[in-house]
N, C-alpha and C positions, 0 to 999 in steps of 0.2 A: 241636545242629542243629535240633531241634523248637522250642526257644526262639527261635532266630533266625527261623524261619519264622513263628512267632506274632507276633513284633515287626514283621516285614516286612508281614505281613497287616494288622496294626493301623495301621501307617503308610500303607499303600495305601488302607485304608478311610477314614482321616481325610482324606487328600488328595483322594480321590474325592468325599467329601461336603463338604469345605471349599472347594475351589477350583472356582469357577464362571466360565464365559465367556459371559455373555449377549451376544447380537448387538446391533448398533447400534439396531435397532428393538424391542428387548426391555428390560424392566425387571424387577427382582426385588423383590417385596414380602416383607420379612423380618420374622419374629416371634421375639422374644427371650423365652423362657420364657412363650410364649402372648400376649405383648403386642407390638403392631405397632410397628416402628421408624418414626419420623416421616417419613423420606425413603426412597424406593425406591433401590435400588442398580443400578449398571450404566450403560453397557455396558462390555465389556472384562473384564479380570481382576478378580474379586470374591471376597472371602473371606467364607464363611458358617461361623460357629463351631458346627458340628454337634457334639453333639446339642442344645446349648442354643438354637441358632437354626434355624429352618426357613424355607425360601424358596418362594415361589410365583411362577412366571414368567408375565408378562403381555406380550402383543404390542401395540405402539402403531401398527401399520399400519392403514390403512383397510380395514374389513371390508365385503364386499358381502353384503347380506342379501336373499334372494329371498323376498318375501312371497307365500304360496300364494294361489290364487284364492279370493275371498270372495264369498258370495252376499249381494247387497245389494238393497234396494228404494229407489229414488230418491224424491225429494220428490213427483214426479208419478206415483207408484205403478207404476213399471216395474221388473221384475226383471232383473237382470244379474249377470254374473260378472266381477269385476275383480281383477287381480293387479298387483303393484307390485314395485319394487326400492328398497332403502334403502342408503345408504352412511354408515357411522359409524366412529368410532375412539375409543379410550380416551384421555382426557386426564388423568385422575387414577387411576393404578393402584391406589392404596390404597383409594379409594372403590369402585372397580369390584369389588374382592375382598371388602371388608368390608360394604358397604351392600346387596348383593344376592347371592343364592346363585350364580346363573349369569347374568351380565350379557348374554350373547349371546342366550340363550333368552328372558330377560325382555324384551329389546328387540324380539325377533321377535313375541312375544305382544302387546306394546304397539303395534307397527306394525299388526297385524291389527285390533285393536279400534279404533284411531284411523282406519284406512281405512274401516271399516264406519260409524262414527259420522259422519265428515265427508261421505262420499258419500251418506249418507241425508238430508242437508240440502240437496242440490243437485238440480236437474232434469237429465234425460238430455241435453238440448241443451247445457246448461252443462258437463256432464261431457265431452262430445265436443268442444266448441269452446273451453273455457277451462281447458285442462289445466295451463297454467303457473301460473295463480292457485291452482288446487287443489293442485298440487304444493308451492307455497310455503306454503300454509296447513298442509298435512300436515307439512312440515318443521319449521315453528315449533312446532306442537303436540307432535310427537314429541320434539323437542329439549328443550322445557320439561319434559316428563315424565321424560326420562332424565338430565337435568342432575344431580339428586341422586346418581346412580350414578357420576358422573365420566365419562359418555359424551357425546360430541358428535356429533349427527346432521348431516352435511354436506348431504345431498340426498335427496329422495324423488321417485321418478318412477313415474307410472302407466304400466304396460307395455301392457296389452291390456284392452279392454272387449268382452265377449262377450254378445250379445243374441240373442233367439230369431229364427228365420227369418221368422215372421209379422210381427214388428216391423220387420225389415229391409225386407220388401216394402212395409209401410205407410209407412215413411220414404222409400222410393224413389218411391212414388206422391205423397207430399207434396212431395218435391223437384221431381218433374215438373210438378205443378200450380203450384208456385211459379215455375218457369221459364216456363210458359205465361202466367201472370199478368204477369210482367215483360215478356214479348214483346208482349202486348196493350197494356200501358201505353206501351211505347216506340213502337209503331205509332200509337197514338192521339196521342201527343205530336208525332210526325212529321206527322200529318194536321193537327193544330192549327197547327203552325208553317207548313205549306204554305198553309193557308187565310189566315193572317195575311199572308203574302207576296203572295198573289193579291189580297187586298183592298187592300194598299198599291199594287200595280201598277195596279189598276183606278182608284184615286184619282189616281194620277199620269197615266194616260192620259186621264182625264176633264179634268184640268187642262191637259194638252197634247195636243190631238187629233192632231197630226202624229205622235206616238209610236204611236198605234193604226194609222195608215197604214203606218208603217215596219215594224211588227210583222206587218202583213198581207202586205206584200211579202216579208219574210223567210220567212214560212210558205210562200209560193208557191215560193220558191227551194228550200226543203227538200223539198217534195213533188215538185218537178220532178226533183231529183237522185236521189231514192229510187225513184220510179216513172216510169221513162222512157217507158212506153207510155201514160201518162195525158195527155190533152189538157186544158189549163186555159184558161178564158176569164175573165180578171180583169175584175171590174166595180168601178168606183170606189165607194168607200164614201159619197161625197157624194150619190150618187143615192138611197141608202137613207135618208140623213138628210133629204134634201128631201122624199121620199115620207112619212116619218114626221111631218115638220112640217105637210104638207098634211092628213094624216089627223087630226092633233090639232086643226086649225082647223075 
């Protein structure tokens, strides 16, 4: 009876260590006597000849990496706190296990250093208005640095930019001054266009004197309809023209 229990225990131990069931998104990096097997194993039923072979399980799903807030100084010497999020996955499980001790921790540290170095080369206005370009640049740099580890960085997004309250008030005053400047420019352009139209109308009335008479009569009609208690005595414009011609003589 004890011999049967020993044999059953050995069989159970061998089956437990030999038979593996990696999931669809998992792969097994297998070492035979310390040497890595060229191709990872899985998914499904997989046999690992323990104790001659050891296996390390690696997930191939996309990993969301939250980059903690980083203290940066922009190109225009403004201090800010910036955090980001990165999405990456393991493309080569063998490299991810053999080339770096902890690929997830290493990617996190690389993302932090890349975030500080890239944002230190841009101004605050570009950081706030050109996030897509900065995100693309971060993704390219981080993907190039992690490629030897068998890691593919799919996307990097800047989440939040935290600046001081004094700087926020200064930016608000700057934005208000910019809006006032635009309003004054628009008003000046309107005055300029109105002056051009008035000059064109004056030239036209000088060419056709009857147009001035018609405008004069139209003005009388408008004044009479708006102010009913006002009494008007129209005087022909020809009288003024005759008087001006006599004075010039």
